[in-house]
N, C-alpha and C positions, 0 to 999 in steps of 0.2 A: 592454183585458178579456182575459182568455178565459173562454169559457163550452162547457159542455157536457152537452147534449143527448139525458134520456134515450130512447133509443130505447122501453125498457116502457111507457112514457106517453106518449110525443108523439102528435098525433090526428090532427095533417097539415093545419091552420087554417088554415096558415101568417104567421098575423099576426106571429110573428116574424122574418120577413122580411120584410114590410112599413112595420116598425118601421126595422130593420138588416139589410138586405142584404147591405151590404158584412162587415156575419158571419156567416149564414146562408142557405141551400138548403133548395130542397127533394130529400132524392135521390132516388135511385128504387124505391123502396117508400114514398114517399109521406108521408115523414118527415120532418122539420126536421133539420138538422145546422151545423153551427157549422165552420166552414172557414179561419178566420179570426181574430185579435185583433181587436177593437179598442172603439172606447172608450166612455170608465161610462156615459157617463149611456145612453145609446141602446142596450145592452146591461143595466143598470139597467131601463131602462123595457122591453127583449121580456123583463125575467124574470118584473117583479110584472107585464105583462100574459100571459100567458102561462095560457091558463084550464084547466087542468091543469099544472100547479106542476109542470114540463118537463125546465126551464133551469136548469141548476148556475152558481153564479160557480167557476172552474176553477184 
């Protein structure tokens, strides 16, 4: 599954990178970004865990 992180909403908490480091990483501005596709379960967990709902399915 491919994910998208809204850079304007992301607060950089890192929850998604902890759940799915193979999909998400922190960028140079301190926000998360999706850099790869991942399995549906981990991406869905990251989407559901984001405290500001900045992650969506692409």
